[in-house]
N, C-alpha and C positions, 0 to 999 in steps of 0.2 A: 193436606187433605181438605176436601171441600167441606163447607159448613152449611147445612140446610137450616134455614131460618123457619121457625115454627110460624104457621099462618094463623094461629089462634088456638083457644082451648075448646073443649067440647061445649057446645051451646046448652042453653037451659033445657032444650027439648031432647037432648041426647044426640044431636047430629055430630058426626065425627069431624074433627078439624081437617081442613084442606091443607096439605103440605105446600109450602111455597117452593119456588124454583131454587135450585142450589145456587149458592154464592161462593165466590172464590177470592182468596187473596192472590196476589200476583204469583207467588211461589206455587200455590195450589193449581193455578191456571197453567203454569208452565209444565207441571207434572202431568196434568190431564191431557194437554195438547201435544206434548213432546217437544215444544219449543223451549228456548231458554228465556230467562227473565230479561236478558239484554235484548234478545230478538223481539220480544213482546213490546218493550219500550221503544225499540226502533220502529216497529210498525205503527205505534201510536204517533210518533214524531212525523212519520210520512203520511199520516192520515188514512192508513190502511185499516186501523183498528179504532173503534169508537173509544172515547175517554171513559174511564171507569166512574162509577158513582162514588161520591165522597161520603163516608160515614165517620164523622168525627175526625180522627187522625188517620183513618185507614181508607184505602181505595178498595172498592168492592167490584168484582167482575161477575158476569152472569152467563147463562147458556148461550146468549147471542155472541158473546166474545169468543167462547169456545168454538162455536160453529164457524165463525169468521176465520179463526186461526186454521181450522181444518180445511176450509175452502182455499185459503191462501197456500197451504202446504200442498194441496192437490194440484193447484194450478202451477206451482213451482215445479213439481214432479213432472208435469206435462211439458215443461220447457218455456213457460211464460216468464217474462221478466217482471220485476216489481212495478215498473212503470206501466206495463200493459195491464197488470192486475189492478192497479190503481184506477185506470180508465174504465175497466169493467165494473169495478165496485162503485165508481162515481155514477156510471150509467144506471146501476141498480138503485142508488140513492135518489136519482132524479125521476124514478118511476118507470124507467124503460124496461126493467126486469132483468134478472140475472139467471133465473131458472132455465130459460130457453137457451141462453148462451152456454151455460154449463152443460146442458144436454148436447149441444152441438160439439162442444169441446170433447165430451166423453165419446161421442160418435167418431170424431176424427182420430182421437188417440186410442180408440179401441183396436182390437185385432183386425187386421186386413186379410187374414187367411184362417181357414178352419184347422190348420195344422196346430197340434199341441206340442209344447216344449217337452223335452225329456231329459234324461240323465244317462251318463255313461261312466263306467269306472275306468281307472287307468289300465287295468288288466284287459278290459274289453277293447280299449283303444289300441293297445299293443297287438291284440289278436287280429284286429281289422287292418292294421297298418304294419305288416312285416314281422310281427312277433316280438318287437322290442319297442318300449315306450321312448319315443324321441322327444326329449324335453324341449329342444329348440323348436321342433315342429309344433308341439303343444303350445308353446309361448306364442308362436305366430298365429295359431288358430284362435287363441284367446284375444290377440290384438285385432284380428279380423271379426271377432264376434261369433265365430263358428262354435266356440266353446266359451263357457263362463265359469269362473272360479266360484266355489261354494264356500262361504265363511266357515272356518274351522274344519274344513275337510279337504285334505290334499290328495285323496285317493279317488275322488269322484268329481265330475264336472257337469254343469248344466249344458244342455244342448237346445238353444233357441229354435233351431230348425233341424229335426232329425233327417228330413229329406236331403238337405244340403250336405250334411255329414255323410249320408249314404252315397251320394253322388261322388264325393271325394274318395270314399273307400273303393267304389267300383273303378274309378279312374286309376287309382293306385294299383289295384289288382290287375288292371289291363296293362300296366307297365309305365304309367306316367309318374315321374318323380314328384315328391311332395312340394318341392320348391316351384315346379312348373304349375302345379295345381293352385298354389297360393297366388302366383303371379296372374294366372288366368282369372281367378276370382276377383282380384283387384281390378283388372281390366274390365271384366264383365260388370262389376258394380258401377264403375264410372259410366259405362254406356247405359245401363238400366236407369241410373239416377237421372241422366239426361232425358230419357224417355218419360220417366215419372214427372219430372219438372215441366216438360212440355205439355203433358196431358193435363196437369193441374192448371197451367196457364190457360189452356184451351177451354177447360170446363169452367174456370172462374170467369173468363171473358163472356162465354155464351150461356152460362147457366147460373152461377152463384152470384154474379154481380147484381142481379135483380133482387136477390134476397138480402145481401149484405150492404150493398151501396157503399157510401163513404162514411156513414155514421154507425154507431153501435146499433145492432139490430134489435128490434122488439122481440118479445117472447115468441110471437106468432111467426115472425120472419125466421128466427133461429130454429124453431120447430120444423118449419118447411125446409130449411136448408139441411137440417139433420136427416130428415126423411129422404131428401135428394141424395145425400151422401150414401145412405144405405142402398139406394137404387143404383147409383153409378159406381160404387166401390168395386164390384166384380168386373166391370166393363174393361178397365185397363188391362187386367190380367188376361181376360179372354181374348182381347185384341192382340196382345203380345204373343200369346200361345199360338193363335192362328197364323200370324205373320211369321213367327219363328219356324213353325212347321213348314210353311210354304218356302221360306228361304233355305232351310236345311235340305228339303227335297231338291230344290233347284241347284244348289251348290254341290250336293252329293252326286247328283246326276252328271254335272259338268266334270267333277273330279274323276268319276269312274270312266266317262267317255275319253277324257284326256289320257288316263292311264292305259286304257285298252288301245287307244290310237298309238301311244308310244310303243307298246308291246308289239303291235302289228308292224310298225315301222322297223323295229329292231329285227323282227323275223324276216322282213323283206330284204333287208341288207344282208342278213346271214345267208338267205337263199341265193341272193345275187352273187355273193362271194363263192358259194359252193358250185355255182354253174358258170363262173367266169371263164371266158376263153382268152387265150393269149396267142398273138400272131407270131409265128416263127419263120425264119427264112426257109425257102424250099430246099436249099442245099442241106440244112440241118435235118429237116424231116426225112429227106431222101437217104441221108447217111444212117439215121436211126433205123429206118425201114430196112435197109440192107443188112443192118446188124441183128435186129430182133424179129424182123418180119413185119408185114403190114398190120397185123392184129395187136402187136405189142408196143406200138409207138407211144400211145397216150400213157400207159403205165410206166414205160421206161422214162419218159420225160418228167412225170410226176415224182418218181423215185429219185431221179437225179437232182431235181430241184430241192426235194426235202433233205437229201444228203448234204447238199451245199449249205442249206440254211442251218442244219445241225452243226456242221463243221465250223461255220462262222460264229455260232453261239458259243461253242467250246473254246474257240480261239479267244473270244472276248473274255471268257472266265479265267483263262490261264494267263498269269502275269508274264510279261516278257523277261527273258533271261538277262542278267546284268551284263552290261557291256555290249549288248546288241542293239 
């Protein structure tokens, strides 16, 4: 537990004592910050955490140490390495400021969509996907990040993007297998990540380079860059939505035209077959005409041809007798 050191007693005129800032032993600091004693000592060795004040045989830490530990933990959660955190903290120590940088970090790591995460129960999943909870499909969805496990709860899952899950449910209802949906999502993510990477390179080259440069930015530079992030954040999504709509319209039109053209071609072939003419010797036509009359030549020849086709079909289905 932290120990607050008294700042003095009530003065002669009755003024109340001003409490001093809390002081911590290393065990107390670990408890307050959520770090371990070993981690705190490791940060001190790396120069990430200032040395404590020596009081007799004890080391005493203060609010600045607790604040620094929380800053380090926040940066680690955002994906920064200890080396990069050390550089940021060194910049702060040299007077270049850390507040603006942390504001920029918060802006970049903040939500890039207005969509809010949700939750879904195992029963609701089963209802949306065929009526049976498919553990294999659930595991794949967790691997892809479509679902998230909730600690201590096996019957409910976190849903980072309800829209993405709703798309999967609609595709499944339309007849697309779950395995195909997962495969399509993997492919789509790879393509979208390439777009995002290229857009980031583009904006860094033409916009953010003047704010960040090659050195740690000042507070003012970082504030300007954070403001620019807020302005440019929706642009990539808007550009992709517009271009996706254009491409979908173009390819859907092409597919429809190709399908209709194929149907028209099949119909033309069928019509040509219905109206096909066959040249026969005059002697054959004359013989048929004498047999059935001039008006029955076509029907007689068609019936005779059909009879011959049926006979040959039946002969092919009947196995030959043994010995013949």
